[in-house]
N, C-alpha and C positions, 0 to 999 in steps of 0.2 A: 606267150606270157601267161595265159590262163592255166597252163599246165605246170607252173613253177610256184612252189609254196615255201615260204620261210617257216621252217619247223624247229628252229633252234630251241633248246630247252632252257637256256639261260645266257647270261652275259659271258663275253670272253671268247666266243667261238661261233663258227658258222655251221649251218646245216640247211641245205636247200633240197627239197624233194621235187624230182622231175617225174611227172606221171604221164607215161605213154599209154596207148590203147592196148598194148600187150605186156609191157614190163614197166617196172619202176626203178628209179635210181636216186641215191642221195649223194650230193656233192659235199664232202666233208661231213663231220658229225659232232664237232664241238668237244667239250670236256666231259670227264668222267662224272663230275659232281651232279650234272643235270641230265644224265642219261635217261632216267626213268620218265622225266617230263618230255624229253625228246621222243621217246617211244610212244607216249600218249598222244603227242601232237601228230605223229605219223599216222597212228591208227584213226585219229579223227578225220584225216584226209582220205585215207584208203582203208576203211573199216573191214572190208571183205576181200582185201588183196594182200599178198605178201610184199615185203621189200625185197627186191631182187638183187640190186647192186649197191655198193658204196664205191664212189670214185674219190680217191684221195689226192689232193693237190700236193701234199708232202706229209712226212711222218713226224711232225711236231705234236706235242702233247695236246695242244688246244685245237687240233684238227682231227685227231684220231682217238681221243680219250674214250669215246662211247663205243668203239668198235666191239669190245668183248660183250657188252650188254646187248648190243644189237644182234650179234651172232647167237647169243643165248635165246633171244626172243624169236629170231628167224634162222634156224639152223642151216637152211639151204642158201642163205645169203652169201653172195660172192663179193669179196673185197678186192678192188682193183687199184693198183698204184704202180709206181715206177719200179724197175728191177733193182735199182740202187736202194730204194727204201725197203723193198722186200728183204734185201740182205741185212739192212740196218736192224730191222725188227727181229732178227734172229740173234742179236747180241744181248746177252744178259745185262750189260751195263746200260745199254740204250733203254731197255725195258724198265730198269730200275729208275732211270732219270725221268722217264715218262710218268711213272707212278708217283715219284716224289714231287714233281712239278704239279701233277694233278691234285695232290693233297694240299699243296701250298695254295693253289687256286681255290680249292674248296674252303680254305680258311678265310678267303676274301669274300667270296660270293655266296657261300652257304653256311652251314653249321660247323664247318671244319672237318667233316668226315665224308668219305666216299664209300659206297658199297664195295665189298671185296670182289675181285674178279680174277679169272684164270689167265695168267700171262700167255698160255698156249693159244688163246683166242685173239691176242693182240698181234695179228699177222695179216699180210697181203696174200690172198689166195692165188692170184694170177697177175702177172706183170703186163703193163701196157706201155706203149712208146709212141713217139711222134707219128701222127697220121692214122693211128688205130681208130676204129669206129665202134662205138657201143650203140646198139640199136634197141630202142624200146617199142618198136612198131612204127608209129607215125612220127616218132622223134628220134633223131640221130645225134649222137654226141661224139665230136671229134677231139682227139687228144692233141694238145699243143705243148711241146716241151719248151719251158721257159726257165732255164737255170739262172742262178744268181742268188736267190734266197737260200736254196740248197743246191746240191749238185744236179738234181733232176727234179726241180719243181714243175708241176704240170698245171696248165690252164685247160679249160674245156669250152668248146664252141658248140652251141646248141643250134641245130638246123641252119648252120652257116650265118646266123645273125645275132645270137645272144652269146656274149663272151663272159665267162666266169674267169676273171683274170687273177693270176697268182700274186703272192706277196713279193715276188721278184720285182714287180713294177711299183711296189710301195703299198702302204695302207692308208686309205683316206679316212680321216676321222670325222666325227659329226660336226666338229667346229670348222672343218675345211682344210685343216693341216694334213699334209701327206708325210707319213713317217717312212723313211727309206727302208728297204729290206734286203740289201745286198750283203748277206752274211758270208757267203763264200767267194763272191766275185762281183766287183763293181762293174767291170767291163761286160761280163755276161748279162748282168741285170740291165745295163743300157741297151744291149742288143735285144734282149727279151722285150723291153718296152717298144722298141722299133718294130719288132716282129708282130706284136699284138696290134699295134697301130695299123700296120699294113693289111690286117684282116678286115679293116673297115666294118666293125660290127655295128649293128643298129642300136644295140643296147649293151651296157656294160654293168656287170656286178663286180664291185671291188671287195676284196677280202676284208672281213671284219666291219664292213660298212653296209653293203647291199646295193640296190639299184641306183646308179648314178643319174642325176637329173640330166635329161637330154640337152638342156641349155648349157650345161657345164662340159659336156663331152668334147667339144672342139678344143678346150683348154687342158683337158685331163692329162694327156700324154706328155705335153710340154711341162706341166707341173710335176709329173713324176720324175722327169729328167732333172728338173731344177732342184727338187728335194734331194736326189741322190748326189748331184754335183755339190750342193751346199754342204752336205754332211761330209763328203770326201774332202773338200777344201778345209773344213773346220778341223778335221782330224789331222791332216797332213801339216797344216800350219802349226799346230801345237807340237807336233813331233819335231818340226824344224826348230821350234823355240826350246827344245830340250825337255819337254814334258815326258814323264814316264807313262806307261800304259795306264796305270791306276789314276794318274792325274788327268790324262785325256778322258778317261771314263767319267771321272767326277765332273769335269768341265762340260762334257757332252750332255750329261744328265741335267745339269743346271740350265743349259740353253735349250735343249730339245725335248726334255721330258716335262710336258705340261700337266695340268691337273687331270685332264681327260686320260692321258697316257697312264698316269699313276693309278687312276681308278679302274682302268681296264686291263692292266698287265702287272702281275706280281714283280717286285723288284728283282728277284733272282732270275726270272725269265728275261727281263730287260737287260740285266747285267750280262747274262750268257750271250744274248744276241749282239749287244754292243761290243763286247770284248771280241767276238768273232769278226765283226766289221773292222775294228781297229787293227787286230792282228793280221787280217787279210790285206788291208791297205799298207801296213808297214812292211809286210813281206814282199809285196809287189812294187812298192815305191820306197826302197831303202834310202836312208839319208846319205 
């Protein structure tokens, strides 16, 4: 635990620096608007060492936005992520969406502007998959595939005891609410929750939240399942009542999007995510 530092540069994204005795790694890197603060935070922890790796849980804008700035600061930095996301980041439309959502987030959290960056640097240098190990010397990071949020969302297990769990298991809010994250598959997300639980980690870092209170850990996994089940039931019930996708989205927002969610996630990002959940459920559970 003494080798893990929260170095996020601002609200809306995660960035955890893992400092080994030989190498260093960053798990996710937050949004573009706060990249320079992130870099300063990293340098405050390791003033005389480079950043060697970024490990990406997935390729959404709030997890990878700072990649080009970090690559500019440390040209030898290696970005690691899934093979699927590596292919996604070669698509011009994906890069355009990441840039657009980053600008929208900057309008909420900052002055509305982000420093220009080179799209060629928004990439994954090398792909990693289930069971791969990234060694920082005295610290080992194991890759755990946990699909559901995206087709190949990754979680990371540090020294077999500290789990950085992906959004497939949901997102724990500061108020204690868990927001479900099954954008591409409810069933895969449920399996991913069970897979993570079976690892029996001593400590859990929840995406967009941080270190979970040890006293809450015995309840965390069941609450993740409950949040996913309640959202699925809500969506399918309204579909049975004849609601359109737009009407389901509006009803879902009214019930599940609380003030904390509104302050932490731009509406367009919420809409994209929720529409994906709705469309996925309706395609796999036709009326």
